[in-house]
C-alpha positions in Angstrom: 91.4 123.2 126.1 94.3 122.2 128.4 97.6 121.8 126.6 100.2 122.2 129.3 100.2 121.9 133.1 102.8 122.7 135.8 102.1 121.6 139.4 103.0 119.4 142.3 102.8 115.6 142.3 99.9 114.8 144.6 99.5 111.0 143.9 101.2 108.5 141.6 99.7 105.2 140.4 100.7 102.7 137.8 99.3 104.4 134.8 98.2 107.8 136.0 99.1 110.6 138.4 97.2 113.3 140.2 98.8 116.7 139.7 97.9 119.6 141.9 98.0 123.0 140.1 96.6 126.2 141.5 94.7 124.2 144.2 93.0 122.0 141.5 93.8 118.3 141.2 94.2 117.0 137.6 94.0 113.2 137.0 96.4 112.6 134.1 97.0 109.3 132.2 100.7 108.7 131.4 102.2 106.2 128.9 104.8 103.9 130.4 107.6 105.9 128.9 106.4 109.0 130.7 105.9 107.2 134.0 109.5 105.8 133.7 110.8 109.4 133.4 109.0 110.5 136.5 109.3 107.4 138.7 112.0 109.1 140.8 109.6 111.9 141.6 108.1 112.1 145.1 104.8 113.5 146.3 105.3 117.3 146.4 107.8 117.5 143.6 107.2 119.9 140.8 106.3 118.4 137.5 105.4 119.9 134.1 103.6 118.0 131.4 102.4 118.6 127.8 98.8 117.6 127.7 96.6 115.9 125.1 93.0 116.7 125.9 90.6 113.9 124.8 86.8 114.3 124.8 84.2 113.0 122.3 80.5 112.2 122.1 81.4 108.6 122.9 83.9 109.7 125.6 82.1 112.7 127.2 84.2 112.6 130.3 87.4 114.5 129.6 90.6 112.5 129.6 94.0 114.2 130.1 97.1 112.4 128.8 100.5 113.8 129.8 104.0 113.8 128.2 107.2 115.1 129.7 108.5 116.2 126.2 106.8 118.0 123.4 108.3 115.5 121.0 106.5 112.6 122.7 103.2 114.4 122.3 103.9 115.1 118.6 104.7 111.4 118.1 101.5 110.4 120.0 99.4 112.6 117.7 100.8 110.8 114.6 100.4 107.4 116.3 96.7 108.0 116.8 96.1 108.7 113.1 96.4 105.0 112.5 93.1 103.2 112.1 92.0 101.3 115.2 94.4 103.2 117.5 92.6 105.6 119.6 94.2 107.8 122.3 93.5 105.3 125.2 95.0 102.4 123.2 98.0 104.5 122.2 98.7 105.4 125.9 99.0 101.7 126.7 101.0 100.9 123.6 103.7 103.5 124.2 105.8 101.3 126.5 109.0 101.8 124.6 110.9 105.1 123.9 109.5 106.8 120.9 112.7 106.6 118.9 112.6 102.8 119.2 109.0 102.6 118.1 109.7 105.0 115.2 112.7 102.9 114.2 110.6 99.7 114.2 108.0 101.4 112.0 110.6 102.8 109.6 112.4 99.5 109.3 109.0 97.6 109.0 109.8 95.5 112.0 106.3 94.2 112.7 107.7 91.7 115.3 108.9 94.6 117.5 105.7 96.5 117.1 103.8 93.4 118.3 105.8 93.8 121.5 103.9 97.0 122.3 101.1 96.5 124.7 97.8 95.7 123.0 99.2 95.7 119.5 98.6 92.5 117.5 100.0 91.4 114.1 97.2 93.1 112.0 97.5 96.4 113.9 101.3 96.3 113.6 100.9 96.1 109.8 98.4 98.9 109.8 100.9 101.1 111.8 103.6 100.4 109.2 101.3 101.0 106.3 100.1 104.3 107.7 103.4 105.8 109.2 106.4 104.3 107.5 108.4 107.0 105.8 107.0 109.7 108.0 108.9 109.3 111.3 112.6 110.0 110.6 112.4 113.1 112.9 111.4 110.9 115.9 114.1 108.2 115.1 116.8 110.9 115.1 115.3 113.5 117.4 115.6 111.4 120.6 119.3 111.2 120.1 120.0 114.8 119.7 121.2 116.7 122.8 118.5 119.0 124.0 120.8 122.0 124.2 119.4 125.3 125.3 120.4 128.9 124.4 121.6 130.5 121.2 123.8 127.5 120.3 120.9 125.1 120.4 120.4 122.8 117.4 116.8 122.3 116.4 115.7 118.7 116.5 116.6 117.0 113.2 118.5 120.0 111.7 122.0 118.4 111.6 120.7 115.0 110.5 118.9 116.7 107.6 122.1 118.4 106.6 123.9 115.0 106.5 121.0 113.5 104.6 121.2 116.2 102.0 125.0 115.7 101.6 124.6 111.9 101.2 122.0 112.4 98.5 123.2 115.4 96.6 127.0 114.9 96.8 127.4 111.2 97.2 124.5 110.1 95.1 122.7 107.9 97.6 119.0 107.4 97.3 117.1 109.2 100.0 115.7 106.0 101.5 119.2 104.5 101.6 120.7 107.6 103.2 118.0 107.7 105.8 118.7 104.1 106.7 122.4 104.9 107.1 121.6 107.7 109.4 119.2 105.6 111.5 121.8 102.9 111.8 124.4 105.4 112.9 122.1 106.7 115.6 121.3 103.2 116.7 125.0 102.4 117.2 125.9 105.7 118.9 123.1 107.5 120.8 125.6 110.3 121.8 126.0 111.7 118.3 125.2 115.4 118.4 126.9 117.1 115.5 127.1 116.6 111.7 130.8 115.7 112.0 130.1 113.0 114.6 127.3 111.6 112.5 129.5 111.4 109.4 132.2 109.7 111.4 129.8 107.1 112.7 128.6 106.4 109.2 132.2 106.0 108.0 132.9 103.6 110.9 130.2 101.3 109.7 132.3 100.3 106.7 129.5 101.2 104.3 130.5 103.1 101.2 129.7 106.8 101.5 
């Protein structure tokens, strides 16, 4: 099974690309958020993608779906656990950054979910019922600097530290603390340390 590909961009269309790797051309479907991140790429440029490989009895022809970040692929795998959302529908629906979709799910914002391509009112409610309370990592993770090296912070690590302090030392309910953290990230996407996150929460005027 193909899970990752590096190669040269051979062709780019609206919802898919052709990637040339080791003299083999791979047709790869790409969600709008992925296409947005590679729109500046030209034919011949090097691209690396995390791949979801889809093949079933009903879909015998293999389909490759590509993501520029592993976090995007992880979110996609959770998204397709929702009833009535298969991989091909999910590809079309992911036309917003994953942190925005995750935030809409966590805040039960069905109206925003209905703005996703191909998602109606009933499906929006199914998404909320299936995934609400499970996506804090994706709400927060997109805002954490993807540092590299020994000083790197694992996605979600420092926000979990802040969450623990808010619950254990300040007596907030976990759901309330998570909402405070989500609101802080929504106001300031540059937050990248526990101290900055606490500062942003204090700035909101909410009692901590």
